[in-house]
N, C-alpha and C positions, 0 to 999 in steps of 0.2 A: 540405404539409409533414409528415413522419411523426413520431410522438414516440418518443424513444428514452430509456431510463433510462440514466443515466451517473453516475459518482462520479469525483471528482477528488482526487487527493493529492499534497501536496509531500512528496518524500523528501529527508532530509539523512544524509550520512554523514562522520565526522570521526575522527581519530585522536587519542587522549589523549596529552599531554605526559607522559612518566614519567621524566624526567632522562636522556634519551639512550638507553633501552632500544631496541634493534635492531628487535624485532617487538612494537610495540604494538598492541594489538586495535583494530579499526575498531569504532566505536559507530554506531547509527543511530536516527533517528526519523521516523515517518511521521504526516503531519498532514492531516486531512481538511478540503479546502478548504470544504466545505459547512457542516459542524458544528465545526470547530476541534478536534475532539477528536484526542488524541495517543497514540501507541504507541511503545514503546522497543524497538529491534531490537539484535541483537548479531552479525549476520552478513547476508551477501546471502542465504544460505538462509533466514532468517528473513523477509526481505522476500519472497521467493517464496512462502512458506508463508501469509504475511499476505495477499498479493493472492489467492490462491486462496481462503482461506477467506472473503475479501469479495465474491468473484465468486459463489461457491456460495450465499451467503446472500441474493442480490439475487432479486427476484421476476422471472418471464419478462417480457420487453418486451411491448408491446401486439401487435406483428406475431406474436409467437410464440403468445400467447393464441389469436389468431385462425386459428392454424395456417398463416400466411404464412412461409415460411422463405426 
């Protein structure tokens, strides 16, 4: 069995109730399953940027270190 680095997140999005306004903004939260740490989001674009930033900071997997792609 090979060893792989992975992270898991719980993603939640909701709309705030503001007295019937037609276009209330969506709000979001990402929670790390491993650590419980939470990040607040204001858009799907924020979610995309968050995931990209997390993938970029992860160390290479064992197979990548060995040169096996």
